[in-house]
N, C-alpha and C positions, 0 to 999 in steps of 0.2 A: 656656311663659312666658305670662303674662297681664298686661295693663295695666288698672288699676282707676281709677275715678273719684274714689276716696275711701281714706282710710287706715282700715285694720280695727282694730277695737278689739283690745286684748290678749286673746287667746283662750287663754292659757296654752299647753298642749300639746294642740292640737285633733286630732280624728281627721279623716280625709279628708273625711268626711260633713259635720262641722261647718264645716270651712274652706270647702267648695263652698257650703254654705248662706249663710256669712257673705258670700261674694263675689257670690251671686246678685243679679242686677240692677245690678251695678256693673262688670262686664266691659265694657271699651270696645274692646279688641282682643286677639288671641291669636296665638300663632305656635309653631312647633316647631323645635327646634334638633337638627339631625342631624349627627353627627360620623362621619367615615370614617377608618379608619386602616389601615395595611398593614405588616406585619412585614417588616424587611429580611432578606434570606437571608444566611447567614454565608458 
């Protein structure tokens, strides 16, 4: 997840590269969310 200092324009359906270029210079923070799970035995 990333926090930006601006609202991006409507990019329609951007590729990853287009999105990253639009965010360049506007990222003020980023984080990673990690989820752990465990199956319950029957």
